[in-house]
Legacy VTK file of the C-alpha trace (Angstrom):
# vtk DataFile Version 3.0
C-alpha trace
ASCII
DATASET POLYDATA
POINTS 149 float
156.807 -59.607 27.537
160.583 -58.636 27.557
162.318 -56.354 30.277
162.961 -53.803 27.403
158.768 -53.687 26.731
158.220 -53.040 30.286
160.620 -50.325 30.597
159.015 -48.501 27.538
155.639 -48.931 29.397
156.954 -47.445 32.211
158.548 -44.618 30.508
155.470 -43.651 28.619
153.203 -43.467 31.697
155.712 -41.230 33.541
155.727 -39.152 30.771
152.079 -38.613 30.771
152.304 -37.457 34.299
154.841 -35.105 33.451
152.867 -33.529 30.486
149.828 -32.730 32.730
151.864 -31.416 35.465
153.543 -28.937 33.016
150.461 -28.268 31.237
148.951 -26.604 34.629
149.806 -22.646 35.249
148.158 -20.088 37.495
148.717 -16.742 35.508
146.737 -14.283 37.571
144.676 -13.780 40.783
142.527 -11.091 41.902
140.667 -10.435 45.000
137.211 -8.522 45.528
135.972 -7.644 48.929
137.437 -7.498 52.411
139.211 -4.185 53.318
142.842 -4.992 52.250
144.176 -7.649 50.280
147.402 -9.124 49.317
147.795 -12.153 46.718
150.814 -13.769 45.068
151.498 -16.989 42.893
153.812 -19.331 44.102
157.159 -20.240 42.556
156.019 -23.228 40.567
152.788 -21.247 39.520
150.493 -23.974 40.789
149.672 -22.179 44.093
148.374 -19.073 45.329
148.226 -17.165 48.557
145.819 -14.548 49.397
146.092 -12.483 52.738
143.010 -10.373 53.473
141.811 -7.945 56.222
138.120 -8.256 57.082
135.595 -8.226 59.666
133.432 -10.694 60.921
130.307 -11.784 58.654
132.349 -10.293 55.265
132.216 -12.355 51.915
135.006 -11.926 49.415
136.001 -13.814 46.179
139.361 -14.887 44.762
139.607 -15.280 40.873
142.679 -17.110 39.874
143.148 -17.484 36.096
144.353 -21.015 35.028
146.063 -21.814 32.190
145.902 -25.407 30.481
148.462 -25.457 27.703
147.729 -29.231 27.206
145.847 -30.116 23.791
143.202 -31.886 26.006
140.914 -31.297 28.883
142.743 -31.686 32.096
141.418 -32.879 35.545
142.531 -30.900 38.445
142.590 -31.121 41.951
141.970 -28.030 43.842
142.968 -27.879 47.451
142.000 -24.954 49.577
143.723 -23.909 53.073
141.702 -21.644 54.986
141.318 -20.878 58.781
138.376 -22.543 60.832
136.408 -18.944 60.798
136.335 -18.842 56.850
134.146 -21.198 55.046
134.111 -21.989 51.214
130.931 -20.966 49.864
131.368 -21.912 46.405
133.994 -22.939 43.926
132.669 -21.854 39.988
134.613 -23.230 36.781
132.137 -21.431 34.846
131.787 -17.917 35.790
129.986 -16.973 32.440
127.442 -19.540 33.344
128.140 -22.386 30.752
127.720 -24.794 33.553
129.944 -25.410 36.742
131.785 -28.826 36.654
133.588 -28.480 40.101
132.737 -31.325 42.553
133.607 -31.289 46.255
135.897 -34.725 46.696
136.852 -34.133 50.399
136.492 -31.398 53.288
138.764 -29.134 51.570
139.407 -30.780 48.049
137.461 -29.895 44.672
137.904 -31.501 41.470
137.304 -30.466 37.957
138.386 -30.625 34.278
139.699 -27.641 32.571
139.664 -27.189 28.858
142.568 -26.182 27.200
143.390 -22.812 27.173
142.489 -19.997 30.071
139.889 -20.691 32.578
138.854 -18.214 35.522
137.713 -19.928 38.790
135.651 -18.017 41.030
136.247 -19.064 44.878
133.860 -17.455 47.285
134.595 -17.593 51.050
132.844 -16.061 54.071
134.144 -15.339 57.257
131.872 -16.411 60.314
129.994 -13.967 62.270
131.424 -14.748 65.389
135.189 -14.164 64.109
137.345 -11.309 65.573
138.291 -8.891 62.670
141.811 -9.209 61.530
144.106 -10.393 58.803
143.741 -14.054 57.775
145.520 -16.128 54.909
144.356 -18.735 52.425
146.035 -21.170 50.411
145.146 -22.740 47.341
146.771 -25.085 45.305
146.016 -26.493 42.230
147.276 -30.441 41.248
147.026 -31.755 37.680
145.746 -35.138 37.766
145.423 -36.567 34.534
144.891 -35.138 30.591
141.972 -36.496 28.714
143.681 -38.065 25.496
LINES 1 150
149 0 1 2 3 4 5 6 7 8 9 10 11 12 13 14 15 16 17 18 19 20 21 22 23 24 25 26 27 28 29 30 31 32 33 34 35 36 37 38 39 40 41 42 43 44 45 46 47 48 49 50 51 52 53 54 55 56 57 58 59 60 61 62 63 64 65 66 67 68 69 70 71 72 73 74 75 76 77 78 79 80 81 82 83 84 85 86 87 88 89 90 91 92 93 94 95 96 97 98 99 100 101 102 103 104 105 106 107 108 109 110 111 112 113 114 115 116 117 118 119 120 121 122 123 124 125 126 127 128 129 130 131 132 133 134 135 136 137 138 139 140 141 142 143 144 145 146 147 148
């Protein structure tokens, strides 16, 4: 193999990573439950932040709409940052009941494959019964991993 052939192979693999990264965007987010909520999408359109005013024992739901603009399925890691008093009860990538494919891969990380187009996820949270009432912040990062091509 010549040096030029090696360079071409490296360039091609780098382009695939960029393609996957650019294919993923958070286009909308809604929050249900809790007393008062605020949500925003990050500047790079792959992160969101939710602030919620809630009492102990409350449950609430965050529903981001994710756009996969690639032509193929896109593997995505979902990293959820919550205070200790908030637990993730469920993450569902098929609210319509077509078959949930989200798998927990770490304490605060989940993996799924998104089909091309828009997908609305449901992230269900619950605040501990022993938590003091007040405002809490949650962050959710969506990291593209690869496309199926």
